[in-house]
Backbone as ProteinMPNN parsed JSONL, in Angstrom:
{"seq_chain_A": "XXXXXXXXXXXXXXXXXXXXXXXXXXXXXXXXXXXXXXXXXXXXXXXXXXXXXXXXXXXXXXXXXXXXXXXXXXXXXXXXXXXXXXXXXXXXXXXXXXXXXXXXXXXXXXXXXXXXXXXXXXXXXXXXXXXXXXXXXXXXXXXXXXXX", "coords_chain_A": {"N_chain_A": [[-62.18, 17.596, 36.314], [-59.721, 19.111, 38.159], [-58.149, 22.286, 38.081], [-55.508, 22.392, 39.116], [-54.668, 19.684, 39.202], [-54.844, 19.124, 36.5], [-52.818, 20.844, 35.476], [-50.603, 19.66, 36.72], [-50.507, 17.133, 35.5], [-50.019, 17.905, 32.864], [-47.522, 19.21, 33.138], [-45.959, 17.03, 33.968], [-46.056, 15.401, 31.688], [-44.817, 17.062, 29.824], [-42.307, 17.316, 31.033], [-41.417, 14.641, 30.921], [-41.216, 14.258, 28.139], [-39.208, 16.091, 27.604], [-37.03, 14.96, 28.994], [-36.664, 12.568, 27.556], [-35.977, 13.564, 25.032], [-33.601, 14.925, 25.711], [-31.998, 12.8, 26.444], [-31.569, 11.503, 23.991], [-30.016, 13.392, 22.666], [-27.697, 13.32, 24.184], [-26.625, 10.859, 23.497], [-26.001, 11.323, 20.898], [-23.513, 12.454, 20.687], [-21.715, 10.417, 20.894], [-19.263, 8.748, 19.158], [-18.966, 6.368, 16.663], [-16.87, 3.673, 15.707], [-15.977, 2.41, 12.581], [-15.205, -0.001, 10.087], [-13.617, 0.403, 6.999], [-12.985, -0.476, 3.619], [-10.366, 0.099, 1.397], [-9.074, 0.6, -1.857], [-5.802, 0.451, -3.023], [-2.893, 1.196, -4.999], [0.079, -0.582, -5.41], [3.644, -0.801, -5.856], [5.252, -3.312, -7.839], [7.082, -5.744, -6.18], [9.891, -7.731, -5.838], [12.057, -10.435, -4.797], [15.585, -10.79, -5.243], [18.472, -12.713, -6.07], [22.039, -13.226, -5.965], [24.114, -14.606, -8.409], [27.027, -16.251, -9.499], [28.356, -16.15, -12.668], [30.558, -17.25, -15.004], [32.544, -16.011, -13.514], [31.533, -13.482, -12.963], [29.363, -11.481, -10.976], [25.897, -11.846, -11.138], [22.594, -10.558, -11.006], [19.814, -12.476, -10.332], [16.844, -12.144, -11.759], [13.232, -11.821, -12.108], [11.596, -13.023, -15.096], [9.753, -11.266, -16.192], [10.636, -8.685, -15.536], [10.362, -5.169, -15.168], [10.57, -1.631, -15.832], [10.28, 0.406, -13.007], [9.677, -1.512, -11.143], [10.285, -2.777, -7.841], [13.135, -4.126, -6.336], [14.352, -6.46, -4.019], [17.35, -6.787, -2.538], [19.89, -8.146, -0.713], [18.863, -7.119, 1.803], [18.146, -4.509, 1.118], [16.224, -2.147, -0.702], [15.699, -1.502, -4.06], [14.849, 0.509, -6.914], [13.946, -0.196, -10.221], [15.165, 1.643, -12.825], [15.841, 1.601, -15.503], [16.362, -0.7, -18.177], [18.811, -2.218, -20.187], [20.906, -3.247, -22.962], [24.342, -3.79, -23.019], [27.696, -3.802, -24.298], [30.128, -5.917, -23.12], [33.278, -7.065, -22.624], [33.318, -8.113, -25.224], [30.855, -9.351, -25.48], [27.275, -9.158, -25.532], [25.511, -8.008, -22.811], [22.818, -7.925, -20.481], [21.85, -5.193, -18.54], [20.608, -3.655, -15.584], [19.589, -0.509, -14.573], [19.538, 0.694, -11.444], [18.079, 2.325, -8.597], [18.646, 3.339, -5.294], [17.212, 4.046, -2.007], [18.574, 6.281, -1.141], [19.09, 7.697, -3.385], [21.219, 6.971, -4.93], [22.513, 5.636, -7.929], [23.124, 2.671, -9.805], [24.594, 0.329, -12.102], [23.717, -2.942, -12.735], [24.475, -6.239, -13.696], [22.125, -8.456, -15.086], [20.306, -11.536, -14.953], [17.706, -13.024, -16.456], [15.398, -15.042, -15.041], [12.94, -17.182, -13.852], [12.502, -18.143, -10.574], [11.866, -20.087, -7.584], [12.137, -18.338, -5.474], [11.886, -15.723, -6.54], [9.382, -15.5, -7.673], [7.276, -14.821, -6.069], [5.11, -12.223, -5.109], [5.872, -9.387, -3.196], [4.796, -7.097, -0.721], [4.85, -3.957, -1.988], [5.922, -0.468, -2.164], [3.567, 2.26, -1.814], [1.862, 3.591, -4.56], [1.286, 6.79, -6.065], [-1.943, 8.278, -6.659], [-2.229, 9.463, -9.168], [-0.338, 8.256, -10.765], [-0.05, 6.436, -13.516], [1.607, 5.076, -15.169], [3.515, 3.424, -14.009], [4.09, 0.018, -13.423], [1.947, -1.85, -11.383], [0.198, -3.358, -8.61], [-3.105, -3.982, -7.474], [-4.215, -3.46, -4.197], [-5.966, -4.214, -1.225], [-6.91, -2.513, 1.621], [-7.81, -2.377, 5.084], [-9.322, 0.043, 7.104], [-9.889, 1.736, 10.177], [-12.312, 4.032, 10.871], [-13.696, 6.955, 12.371], [-17.054, 7.59, 12.78], [-20.55, 8.44, 12.449]], "CA_chain_A": [[-60.792, 17.623, 36.676], [-59.369, 20.403, 38.707], [-57.102, 22.993, 37.349], [-54.195, 22.007, 39.636], [-54.307, 18.33, 38.743], [-54.62, 19.222, 35.058], [-51.488, 21.429, 35.286], [-49.607, 18.673, 37.161], [-50.416, 16.117, 34.439], [-49.377, 18.544, 31.709], [-46.116, 19.417, 33.463], [-45.32, 15.715, 33.992], [-45.92, 14.967, 30.293], [-43.803, 17.918, 29.221], [-41.017, 16.932, 31.631], [-41.028, 13.335, 30.358], [-40.79, 14.464, 26.755], [-37.926, 16.803, 27.65], [-36.007, 13.991, 29.398], [-36.431, 11.647, 26.438], [-35.262, 14.312, 24.006], [-32.254, 15.207, 26.214], [-31.257, 11.536, 26.399], [-31.15, 11.215, 22.626], [-28.937, 14.317, 22.336], [-26.489, 12.862, 24.866], [-26.072, 9.746, 22.722], [-25.599, 11.787, 19.574], [-22.096, 12.801, 20.718], [-20.898, 9.205, 20.872], [-18.821, 8.425, 17.802], [-18.765, 4.934, 16.476], [-15.826, 3.311, 14.761], [-16.376, 1.403, 11.601], [-14.124, -0.389, 9.188], [-13.87, 0.574, 5.577], [-11.959, -1.064, 2.755], [-9.912, 0.993, 0.341], [-8.157, 0.038, -2.852], [-4.617, 1.245, -3.305], [-1.961, 0.554, -5.925], [1.431, -0.73, -4.892], [4.666, -1.233, -6.809], [5.623, -4.728, -7.841], [8.338, -5.931, -5.456], [10.337, -9.123, -5.875], [13.391, -10.731, -4.252], [16.595, -11.237, -6.198], [19.676, -13.308, -5.497], [23.226, -13.057, -6.791], [24.719, -15.856, -8.87], [28.254, -16.02, -10.266], [28.4, -16.799, -13.973], [31.835, -16.928, -15.628], [33.302, -15.139, -12.633], [30.872, -12.191, -12.744], [28.11, -11.587, -10.213], [24.677, -11.453, -11.843], [21.365, -10.616, -10.236], [18.792, -13.328, -10.941], [15.602, -11.375, -11.661], [12.124, -12.466, -12.817], [11.569, -12.822, -16.553], [8.902, -10.119, -16.509], [11.151, -7.46, -14.927], [10.006, -3.949, -15.899], [10.933, -0.368, -15.209], [9.341, 0.759, -11.946], [9.609, -2.569, -10.138], [11.213, -2.73, -6.718], [13.863, -5.37, -6.129], [14.942, -6.588, -2.692], [18.646, -7.444, -2.673], [20.717, -7.977, 0.491], [18.163, -6.268, 2.775], [17.918, -3.147, 0.647], [15.225, -2.08, -1.761], [16.075, -0.616, -5.156], [13.823, 0.662, -7.945], [14.508, -0.318, -11.564], [14.95, 2.862, -13.6], [16.062, 1.35, -16.925], [17.064, -1.933, -18.551], [19.428, -2.037, -21.501], [21.979, -4.162, -23.311], [25.622, -3.148, -23.288], [28.731, -4.759, -24.703], [31.149, -6.05, -22.104], [34.222, -8.139, -22.982], [32.965, -8.68, -26.515], [29.54, -10.008, -25.464], [26.183, -8.298, -25.095], [24.921, -8.411, -21.532], [21.72, -7.06, -20.063], [22.052, -4.536, -17.253], [19.497, -2.858, -15.056], [19.988, 0.677, -13.827], [18.685, 0.701, -10.258], [18.282, 3.456, -7.69], [18.258, 3.007, -3.924], [16.442, 5.088, -1.323], [19.409, 7.48, -0.983], [19.215, 8.35, -4.689], [22.39, 6.455, -5.642], [22.189, 4.72, -9.018], [24.188, 1.766, -10.221], [24.251, -0.629, -13.143], [23.993, -4.32, -12.33], [24.168, -7.226, -14.726], [20.995, -9.276, -14.664], [19.972, -12.775, -15.636], [16.254, -13.203, -16.315], [15.047, -16.439, -14.775], [11.956, -17.331, -12.777], [12.859, -19.134, -9.561], [10.879, -20.152, -6.504], [12.298, -17.169, -4.612], [11.502, -14.43, -7.116], [8.03, -15.542, -8.241], [6.277, -14.335, -5.119], [4.986, -10.779, -4.928], [6.009, -8.857, -1.85], [4.075, -5.836, -0.648], [5.717, -2.844, -2.353], [5.536, 0.865, -1.696], [2.304, 2.754, -2.342], [1.975, 4.51, -5.69], [0.341, 7.904, -6.006], [-3.172, 8.042, -7.428], [-2.114, 9.952, -10.54], [0.698, 7.503, -11.481], [-0.659, 5.345, -14.284], [2.606, 4.451, -16.033], [4.304, 2.449, -13.26], [3.349, -1.228, -13.214], [1.636, -2.076, -9.982], [-0.884, -4.292, -8.332], [-4.114, -3.442, -6.576], [-4.217, -4.044, -2.868], [-7.108, -3.744, -0.459], [-6.568, -2.363, 3.026], [-8.915, -2.043, 5.97], [-9.032, 1.131, 8.019], [-10.941, 2.089, 11.117], [-12.601, 5.459, 10.862], [-14.752, 7.356, 13.292], [-18.207, 8.143, 12.09], [-21.771, 8.423, 13.258]], "C_chain_A": [[-60.474, 19.041, 37.143], [-58.196, 21.004, 37.946], [-55.714, 22.578, 37.831], [-53.79, 20.625, 39.171], [-54.072, 18.327, 37.236], [-53.228, 19.795, 34.759], [-50.386, 20.443, 35.695], [-49.415, 17.595, 36.1], [-49.7, 16.692, 33.224], [-47.883, 18.762, 31.95], [-45.346, 18.088, 33.474], [-45.094, 15.21, 32.567], [-44.83, 15.771, 29.593], [-42.406, 17.581, 29.749], [-40.528, 15.603, 31.094], [-40.533, 13.467, 28.935], [-39.441, 15.158, 26.705], [-36.803, 15.845, 28.035], [-35.684, 13.02, 28.271], [-35.635, 12.329, 25.348], [-33.825, 14.598, 24.442], [-31.4, 13.942, 26.182], [-30.766, 11.209, 25.0], [-30.035, 12.149, 22.189], [-27.641, 13.896, 22.995], [-25.834, 11.726, 24.092], [-25.59, 10.174, 21.35], [-24.11, 12.131, 19.53], [-21.186, 11.581, 20.692], [-20.552, 8.88, 19.419], [-18.528, 6.936, 17.719], [-17.668, 4.703, 15.463], [-16.378, 2.267, 13.805], [-15.208, 1.149, 10.678], [-14.543, -0.156, 7.753], [-12.719, -0.076, 4.816], [-11.657, -0.093, 1.637], [-9.01, 0.238, -0.603], [-7.008, 1.006, -3.046], [-3.758, 0.482, -4.296], [-0.581, 0.554, -5.307], [2.368, -1.138, -6.021], [4.828, -2.745, -6.731], [6.961, -4.826, -7.122], [8.669, -7.421, -5.453], [11.73, -9.241, -5.261], [14.319, -11.136, -5.389], [17.762, -11.824, -5.423], [20.829, -13.062, -6.46], [23.778, -14.435, -7.135], [25.965, -15.499, -9.681], [28.203, -16.851, -11.542], [29.672, -16.312, -14.659], [32.617, -15.893, -14.82], [32.667, -13.794, -12.354], [29.604, -12.385, -11.926], [26.938, -11.051, -11.035], [23.508, -11.504, -10.864], [20.381, -11.486, -11.0], [17.45, -12.661, -10.675], [14.487, -12.136, -12.38], [12.154, -12.14, -14.31], [10.801, -11.558, -16.907], [9.376, -8.802, -15.921], [10.84, -6.243, -15.793], [10.476, -2.733, -15.124], [9.855, 0.001, -14.194], [9.199, -0.303, -10.88], [10.592, -2.277, -9.027], [11.84, -4.104, -6.566], [14.48, -5.349, -4.735], [16.208, -7.407, -2.844], [19.48, -7.123, -1.438], [20.12, -6.962, 1.462], [18.109, -4.796, 2.388], [16.961, -3.221, -0.528], [15.703, -1.073, -2.792], [14.94, -0.596, -6.17], [14.512, 0.602, -9.298], [14.144, 0.941, -12.348], [15.045, 2.61, -15.1], [16.68, -0.037, -17.074], [17.607, -1.73, -19.956], [20.484, -3.102, -21.712], [23.237, -3.35, -23.581], [26.616, -4.228, -23.695], [29.829, -4.744, -23.647], [32.002, -7.27, -22.435], [33.813, -8.858, -24.263], [31.621, -9.381, -26.554], [28.489, -9.006, -25.0], [25.601, -8.862, -23.806], [23.819, -7.424, -21.183], [22.041, -6.487, -18.689], [20.778, -3.794, -16.877], [20.094, -1.683, -14.302], [19.01, 0.795, -12.673], [19.06, 1.879, -9.371], [17.817, 3.06, -6.306], [17.568, 4.203, -3.266], [17.237, 6.368, -1.1], [19.58, 8.246, -2.283], [20.434, 7.894, -5.478], [21.954, 5.484, -6.73], [23.403, 3.867, -9.341], [23.668, 0.858, -11.317], [24.65, -2.01, -12.648], [23.641, -5.246, -13.493], [23.08, -8.143, -14.205], [20.882, -10.518, -15.532], [18.495, -13.005, -15.396], [15.938, -14.687, -16.187], [14.036, -16.466, -13.633], [12.407, -18.453, -11.851], [11.776, -19.147, -8.496], [10.953, -18.914, -5.618], [11.802, -15.873, -5.216], [10.135, -14.434, -7.789], [6.994, -14.877, -7.352], [6.302, -12.813, -5.042], [5.132, -10.439, -3.46], [5.306, -7.507, -1.859], [5.046, -4.678, -0.889], [5.213, -1.524, -1.816], [4.279, 1.341, -2.427], [2.574, 3.755, -3.456], [0.966, 5.64, -5.529], [-0.844, 7.621, -6.929], [-3.044, 8.456, -8.886], [-1.044, 9.219, -11.351], [0.057, 6.32, -12.196], [0.359, 4.614, -15.142], [3.422, 3.379, -15.324], [3.49, 1.172, -13.085], [3.145, -1.468, -11.723], [0.537, -3.096, -9.84], [-1.833, -3.648, -7.34], [-4.072, -4.204, -5.264], [-5.398, -3.455, -2.123], [-6.692, -3.67, 0.997], [-7.819, -2.008, 3.8], [-8.46, -0.952, 6.914], [-10.202, 1.297, 8.969], [-11.107, 3.582, 11.087], [-13.711, 5.737, 11.862], [-15.868, 7.999, 12.508], [-19.405, 8.116, 12.997], [-22.665, 7.299, 12.848]], "O_chain_A": [[-60.929, 20.026, 36.561], [-57.402, 20.329, 37.29], [-54.814, 22.426, 37.005], [-52.641, 20.43, 38.777], [-53.2, 17.609, 36.746], [-52.531, 19.286, 33.881], [-49.333, 20.408, 35.058], [-48.285, 17.187, 35.828], [-48.861, 16.02, 32.623], [-47.071, 18.523, 31.057], [-44.198, 18.038, 33.032], [-44.039, 14.646, 32.275], [-44.017, 15.214, 28.854], [-41.438, 17.566, 28.988], [-39.334, 15.448, 30.835], [-39.535, 12.851, 28.564], [-38.615, 14.843, 25.849], [-35.72, 15.912, 27.453], [-34.516, 12.691, 28.064], [-34.709, 11.736, 24.794], [-32.914, 14.521, 23.618], [-30.199, 14.014, 25.92], [-29.66, 10.692, 24.837], [-29.177, 11.741, 21.407], [-26.573, 14.095, 22.416], [-24.607, 11.644, 24.039], [-24.839, 9.443, 20.705], [-23.504, 12.106, 18.459], [-19.981, 11.724, 20.483], [-21.433, 8.755, 18.568], [-17.916, 6.348, 18.611], [-17.544, 5.438, 14.483], [-17.137, 1.375, 14.184], [-14.33, 1.996, 10.515], [-15.662, -0.472, 7.347], [-11.611, -0.201, 5.336], [-12.558, 0.466, 1.011], [-8.27, -0.657, -0.194], [-7.203, 2.21, -3.212], [-3.878, -0.737, -4.421], [-0.13, 1.557, -4.753], [1.948, -1.738, -7.01], [4.576, -3.366, -5.698], [7.88, -4.067, -7.426], [7.834, -8.257, -5.11], [12.483, -8.269, -5.212], [13.893, -11.746, -6.37], [18.002, -11.472, -4.268], [20.618, -12.731, -7.627], [23.893, -15.311, -6.277], [25.95, -14.546, -10.46], [28.032, -18.07, -11.511], [29.849, -15.113, -14.873], [33.268, -15.012, -15.382], [33.215, -13.021, -11.569], [28.856, -13.336, -12.148], [26.99, -9.938, -11.558], [23.442, -12.382, -10.004], [20.139, -11.258, -12.185], [16.974, -12.61, -9.541], [14.777, -13.017, -13.189], [12.678, -11.106, -14.722], [11.178, -10.851, -17.842], [8.578, -7.871, -15.814], [11.03, -6.278, -17.009], [10.742, -2.799, -13.924], [8.662, -0.082, -14.486], [8.653, -0.03, -9.81], [11.606, -1.612, -9.238], [11.155, -5.123, -6.657], [15.059, -4.345, -4.319], [16.159, -8.575, -3.23], [19.744, -5.955, -1.151], [20.812, -6.041, 1.894], [18.035, -3.93, 3.259], [16.898, -4.218, -1.247], [16.065, 0.055, -2.46], [14.168, -1.549, -6.277], [15.532, 1.258, -9.513], [12.968, 1.264, -12.514], [14.413, 3.313, -15.889], [17.427, -0.491, -16.208], [16.944, -1.141, -20.81], [20.905, -3.775, -20.771], [23.197, -2.343, -24.288], [26.394, -5.416, -23.462], [30.386, -3.695, -23.324], [31.488, -8.385, -22.516], [33.95, -10.077, -24.367], [31.274, -9.962, -27.582], [28.767, -8.125, -24.187], [25.248, -10.038, -23.727], [23.878, -6.248, -21.54], [22.455, -7.213, -17.786], [19.994, -3.374, -17.727], [21.002, -1.853, -13.488], [17.809, 0.973, -12.879], [20.192, 2.362, -9.388], [16.727, 2.512, -6.146], [17.368, 5.241, -3.897], [16.651, 7.43, -0.89], [20.157, 9.333, -2.287], [20.664, 8.379, -6.586], [21.122, 4.61, -6.488], [24.548, 4.286, -9.172], [22.463, 0.644, -11.449], [25.776, -2.221, -12.198], [22.637, -5.052, -14.179], [23.097, -8.556, -13.046], [21.309, -10.538, -16.686], [18.072, -13.164, -14.251], [16.18, -15.476, -17.101], [14.246, -15.855, -12.585], [12.663, -19.573, -12.293], [10.872, -18.311, -8.51], [9.938, -18.486, -5.069], [11.339, -14.997, -4.485], [9.769, -13.444, -8.423], [5.955, -14.423, -7.831], [7.361, -12.196, -4.927], [4.584, -11.118, -2.592], [5.232, -6.85, -2.897], [5.954, -4.447, -0.092], [4.209, -1.465, -1.106], [3.974, 0.876, -3.525], [3.406, 4.65, -3.315], [-0.089, 5.456, -4.922], [-0.745, 6.822, -7.861], [-3.684, 7.862, -9.754], [-0.859, 9.534, -12.527], [-0.33, 5.333, -11.569], [0.013, 3.624, -15.787], [3.973, 2.5, -15.987], [2.338, 1.222, -12.653], [4.062, -1.305, -10.918], [0.016, -3.625, -10.822], [-1.423, -2.871, -6.478], [-3.915, -5.424, -5.232], [-5.785, -2.313, -2.372], [-6.181, -4.643, 1.552], [-8.76, -1.422, 3.264], [-7.358, -1.005, 7.46], [-11.352, 1.036, 8.617], [-10.139, 4.322, 11.26], [-14.544, 4.88, 12.158], [-15.63, 8.862, 11.663], [-19.291, 7.804, 14.182], [-23.741, 7.126, 13.419]]}, "name": "protein", "num_of_chains": 1, "seq": "XXXXXXXXXXXXXXXXXXXXXXXXXXXXXXXXXXXXXXXXXXXXXXXXXXXXXXXXXXXXXXXXXXXXXXXXXXXXXXXXXXXXXXXXXXXXXXXXXXXXXXXXXXXXXXXXXXXXXXXXXXXXXXXXXXXXXXXXXXXXXXXXXXXX"}
């Protein structure tokens, strides 16, 4: 084999290897999207309706109502801050202290009763990771992230 043909073969092999390596580096910059599932905790959220009992408006709430739940009433969402019994007109009535998104608090008389409307869980607001005292439910969400 002559020296020139030997150098031509070597240069061709080296050039081919360089092209293959350069092609793999070009594809390395392409980012692929993939879906991941994450667990998050959400507040319990239920619907409530108003019912008049003995001339007074009462909120019909689920039997298991607890502090920290969100209640949807007339297209607004309130958070239960406290439940207590007070005496009104000579009778003990249960009231819930609720707070709306503006920070306004109010006391509403409640009637605990499970109905078809308030049994269903609605997707509530997301709780922080360090909040372990607020009752909530686990939810799984899918996200698209860019990765390699």
